[in-house]
N, C-alpha and C positions, 0 to 999 in steps of 0.2 A: 504494500500500500504506500503510495507516494503521498506526501503532505499536500493539503489543499492550498491553492493559491489565493491569498487575500488581496482583493482589488477594491480600492476605494472609488466608488462611482461619483464623479463630479465633472463639471464642465472644465475643459482644458483648452489651451491653444493647440494648433495643429502639431507644431514641433514638440510641444510638451507631451502630446499623445504618442508621437513617435518614440520619444525617450522612454515613455512608460512601456511601450512594446519591447524595447531593448531590455528594460529592467525585468520584465516578465521572464525572458529567456535566462538572464543571469541569475535570477532568484530561484528558479526551479529547473535547472538543467537535467536532473535525473528524471523529471516527469515528462520531458520532451525528447531528449536525445536518444535514449536507448532504442525505442521502437523505430524512430526515424532513421538512425544509423543502420540498424539491421535491414530495414526495408530498402534503403538506397544502395547499400552494398550488394544486396541480392539482385536488384535491378542492374547495377553496374556490371556485376559478374555475368548476368544473363546477356547483356548487350555485348560484352567482350567476347563471349563464346559463340554467339550467333552470327556476328559479322564475319565474313570471310577474311582470310589473312591478307589477301591483296587489297582489301578496302578497309583496313584498320583505321585509316584517317577519318572514316565516317562515325567511329564510336563516340568521339567527343561531340560532334554535331547532333547525333541522335540523343545522347544523354542531355544535352542542353535543350533540345526540343521537348523532352518529356518533363521539364520542370513543372508545368501545371499539374501533372499527376502527383509529383512529390509534394507540391504545395498543399494539395488536399489532405494528404496524410498528416502534414504538420498542423493544419488548421483543425483537424479532428482532435488531435491531442491538446492543442491550446484551448479550444472551446471547452473541452471537458475539464481542464484545469481551472479555467476562469469560473465556470459554473459549479465548482465544488465536487467534481467527480474524478477519481483517479483513472489513469490510463495504463493499460497492460498491453503486453506484446500480442497476446492472443486476441484481445478486444480490438486492437488496431487492424490485424489481418482479417478478422471476421467482418469488419466494417468496410472492407475494400469493395465488395460488390455494390454497396449503396453509394460509395464515393464515386464510382465510375459512372453513375447516372446523374451527376451534378453538373451537367454542361461540359463534360470533358471533351467531347468531340469538337464543339465550337472553340474551346480553349486551345486545342491542338491544331486548328486550321485557321480560319479567318480572324480569330481573336488572339492568335499566338503572339503577335507583336504589340499587343496593348501595353502602353507604358504604365498602367495603373492596375494591373491584374490582381495584386494583393488587396487593393481597396474594394474591388468588385467581387472578389471570391466569396465573402460571406453572404452576398445576395443569392448566389447560386447554391451554396452548400448548407447554410444555416437557415435561411428563410425559404429556400426551395421555390423561388419565384421563377416563372417562365413567361415568355410572350410579352404582351402589352403591360401586364402588371409589373414584370421585372423592369421593363424600360422606364415606366413612370417612376418606379421606386429608385432606379439608378439615377435618373435626372434629379430627383429630390436629394439623394445622397451626395451627388457630385456638385451641388451648388456651393459647397464648402469642403475644403480638404483635398480636392482633386489635384490641384497644382502641387500640393505637398506630396501627394502619392507619386506623382511623376518624378519629382525631385528625389524621392526616396528610391525609386527604381534605378535611376542613373547613378546615385551614390553607391548603392549596393553592387551594381554592376562594376563600378570602378574598384570597389574593395575586392571583389572576386578576381578581377584582373590582376590586382596587386599581389594577392596571395598566390595566384597561378604563376606569375613571373618570379615571385620570391622562391618558389620551389626550385626553379632552374638556378636562381642565384645561390641558394643553399647547396645545391648539387655541385656547382662549380667551385664554391668556396671550400668544400670538404674534400675535394679531390686534389691532392698535391702533385699528381703525375701530369696533369693537363690533358689526360685522355678523354675526360668527360666533355671538354670543349669540342673535340673532334666529333664526338657522338652528337652533341647538340647541333652542330652545324649541318649535319645530315638532314635535319628536319626542314631546313630552309633552303636546301639545294638539292637538285636532282642529278647533278653530274658526278657526285662522289660515288665511288664504287664501294659502298658499305655492304657488309655481309647481311644475309637474311636474318641471322640471329641478332645482330646489333640493331638492325632496323626494328625488329620485333620488340626489343627491350626499350628502345626509344619511344615507340608508340605506347607501350605500357606505362612508361614514366609520365608521358604527356597526359594520358588518360587519368592516371592516379592523381596528378597534381590538380586536374580539373575537378575530379570527384571530391578531393579534400577541400578545395575552396568552396564548393557548393555545400558540403556538409557543415562547414563553419558559418557561412554567411546567410544561407537561405532561411534558417529559423528566425534570425533577427528581421529579415525582410518580411516574412509572413506575419510575424508577431506585431511588427510596427503597422502594417496595413490593417490587421485585425483591430489594433488599438485605435487607429484612426476611425474605423467603422463604428466601434463602440462609443467613441467620443461624439461622433455625428448623431448617433441614435440618442445619446443623452441630451444633445442640444434640441433635437426634434421632438422627442417624447418626454422630456423632463424626467428622466429616470432618477436623477438625484433628488428632485423634489418629491417624487413618488415614494422613494425609499425613506426619506425623512418623515413624510406624512404617515407612512405605515408604522414606523417606530413610535411616532408621537401617538398614533391611534392605539397601539398596544399598551403604551404607558397609561393613556387616559382610560382605557377599558379596565385596567387593573385598579386605578384609583376610583372609578365609578363603582366597581363591585364592592370595594371596601366601604365607600360612603353609603351605598345602599344597605349593606348589612348593619352599619351603625345606625342609619336612620330607622330601620325596622325595629331595632331595640329601643330607640328613644321616642318613637311616634306617640305612644300613650301619654308619656309625661309632657310632651310638647303640646298636645291637644288640650290637656287639663290646664296647663299654664295659660294658654291663649284664651280659654273661656273665662278664667278668673281676672285677667289683666285688661281685656278690651273694655273701654268706657261705653256708656249708653249713647245712642245717637241723639244729637241736638234736635230739640223739638222746634225751635224758632228759626232754624237756618233758612227756610224758604222765605221768611218775612224780611230778611236783610237784603234780598235781591231787589233790583229796580224793575217792576213789571212793565213800566212805560218807557221805552227807549226814546231818545230825542228825535225830532223830524230830520229829513234829509237836508232841508234848507239851513237848519242850525248847524249841521255838520260841515257844510261847505263854508259857512262863515267862520267857524273855528279853524278850518284848514287854512283859509286866507290869512287869518290873524297870525297863525303859526309861521307861515311862509314869509310874512313881512318882518319877522324878527331879524335883528342884525346878524345873528349867527348863521342864518340861512339865506341871506340876501347879498352876499359878497360878490363883487364883480372883479374880473381880472382883465387888464388891457394887454393885448398881444400884438406885436409888430412883426410883419413879414414882408418880404419882397414880392412884388407882382409886376408882370410886364406892363409897360405904359400903354401900348396899343394892342388890345386883344383882337384876334381875328373873329369876325362874325361868322355865323353859319354860312352866309352867302359867299365867303371867300374860299371855302373848301373846294378842292378840285372836283370837277364833275366826273362821272364814270368814263366818259369819252376821253378826257384828259389822262385819267389813270391808265387806260389801255394804251394810249400813245406813249406815255412815259415808260411803261413796262416794255413795250416793243423796242424803243430806242435803247434802253439799258441792255436788253438781250443782244441787240445787234452790236453794240459797242463791246460787250463782253466777248462775243464770238470773234470780233476783229482782233481784240487783244490776245486771245488764246491762239488765234491763227498766226499772229506775228511772233509769238513766243515759239511755236512749233517750227515756223519758217527759220527763225534765228538758230534754233538747235540743229536743224537740217543743214543749213549753210555752214555752221561750225564744224559739223562732221565731214562735210565734203571738202572744205578748204582748210582743214586743221593743220596740214603741213605748212601752208603759207602763213597762217596765223602764228604758228610756233616759230617760223623763221623771222617774222616781224618782231616777235617778243624776245627772241634770243639775245639781241644786243642789250636788252634791259635786264637780263638775268645776271646775277652776281656770279662771277666765275670763281670757283674755289682755287685757292693757291695750291699749285701742284707740288707734291713732295718730290724731292730728288730720288732717283731710283737707288735702292740699296745696293751695296757692293758685296755684302756678305749676308747669307741667310742660313741658319742652322749650322754655322761653321763652314759653309760651302762658298767658295769664291765664285761669284757670278758676273764678274766684270767681262766685257766682250774680249779684251785683250788677253784674258787668262785662259781662253778656250782655243783649241786648235781650229784652223780653217776647215779642214776636212774632219768634222766632228764624228760622223758615222764611221769613217775609216779608222780613226783612232780608237773609237769604242770597240769596233770589231777586233782590232789588234789586241786590246786588253782581254777581250773574251776568249780569243784563241789561246792566249798565254796563261789562261786559268785565273785571271784577275777579274772575276765577275763583278765584284763590288765597285771597282774602278770604272768598269764599262757602264754600269748603271749610273754611277755618279756623273760621268761626262754627259750622258743624255739628260739627266735631271737638271744639271747645272745649265745646260743649253736651253732647256725648256723654261727655267726660271728667268734666264736672261731675256728671252723673247717676250715673256709675259710682262716683265717689269719695264721694258723699254719700247715695245711695239704695240702695246694695248693701253687702255685707260684704267687698268686695274691699279689701285693704290695699295701697294704692299708695304707693310711695316716690318720692322725687325722683330716685333713680338708675335707675328703671325706664325701659325704652324702649317704643316702640309695640308691638314684638313681645312684650315681657313682659306688657304689659297685655292683649293678645289671649289669651295663654296663661292668665293669671289669671282672665280673664272667662269662659273656656270652660265650666267647671263651674258657674258662677253664673247664666248666661243661658240663656234658652230658645233653641231651634234658630233661629227666625226672627230674634231679636234678635242672636244671634251672627253669623248671615250678614250682617245689616245692618252690624254693627260691623266685620266683616272687609272688606266692600266699601268702607266709608267710610275705614278706615285705609289700605288699599292705594292708594286714589286720593289721599288726603292726602299720603302719602309720595311718590307720583309727582309731585305738584304742588310740594311743598316742597323736595325734593332733586333731582329731575330736570327740574323746570320743564315737566312734561307734564300738560296739563289733560285731564280726561276728556271724552268726547263728551256731547252734550246729553241723549241717552237715559239715560245713567248718572246724570247730575245730576238728571233728572226722577225717576228711581227713588229717589234719596236724599231729594229733597224730599217725595215722597209717602209714603215709609216712615218719616219722622221721627216723626209722631204716635204710631205703634204702638211705636216704640222708646223714646220718652220716657215711656211709662206704666209706672211702677214702683210696687209696693205700698208703703205706708208702713212704715218700719222698726219692728220689734217693740220694745216698751218692757218691759224685764225688771227694772226697778227695783222695790224693795219697795213703794213707794207705788202703783205701777200694779197690782201684784198684789193689794194690799188693796182 
């Protein structure tokens, strides 16, 4: 028997209700997690064994798609905890046939991408509404809290992604040999010749990380959506007031029973005392009343005299601003004039909008000429001098041989692969810093230069620079030389990369 969950019913803000849902999971993990973990591990094992080996990448997608089914098992346990009923493993599995009839088909098809499914789930599962009744109820519930439910979905999705990626980070951190990194790279590349056993292990690790992230985060997601739903029901149906009135009624019923028993015992004594203490009725009371009321005329005279008193006849002088010449009714525009004014205003408004659209169209057509006219007005940035040394590499033009490819080939044939790559990379840096508009600083890294060069270079040159940079980094920092095929690609592609147009001369003398 798991302990009952005590929940104080009162109106809360939306995010306070979300926090209450998180607290529900933290306070009673033993009442929620055991049945949930067993069920989800059984489903994960079944998915892993049913999917063919060649399509193991589908296991994660299928597991993610079945989340609405898992949510129903979670809500079943949470609802029983909230309403004071313990949850057992046998009871959870015996309730599965009923849970499958709570709109699961629509939840797995056209409603699968609903960003607020945890907020709408109690309508299907707890209230059992369908059709028009469910739609009306959902519209009423969604008037408040729907935006918070959407934010909750994206926040929990982000937390799941962080846990999923943290699994890979932990795997890499605990592997001192570095072999795990080679295994992980196989997930994101198809060209690596990985063995079938290694690929199977990788897919299993990936699936295990995803299952673990869902096991940890999904109970908080469903509990927060359920708490939002309970808070909205409290606002709509005043559950807090009803519970307070019920408690007050029970206390009053107890007090009334005690008073009734006491009154029953004291009733004879009270009646005897009342008979002895009541005085006799006055005989001449009717004679003191005035049988002849005054006439209406006399009443009006009395009222006028009262209203003329100083206390009731005070006057107050108020000053306010008024227009000097008020328009008479005849000065108002006639219906014919109103129609003419409306027509002219519409014509002028259409002309104005037409002019705006025409100006936008002309600006799009002649944008090059407009930019050329505005170019002299733009402030030109002070160009930085080209650096001479980057990462300890001398990139001055006079430090490089004239036949750069031939010198690099010679180094490669003599077994000096690092020097061969260094010559090519130094030449590439020299061209980039002196023949393009890229502003390279001494503090920039190889990755920064790739990012800065992306919008300046053509697609083919960008690919060549990326290939050269990656192989230079591998040789410089990891002492790993590229194969001969890649070096031949770098040698043959250098002439096309080194062809840059001459820089534009924007000086006044050149313009003259």
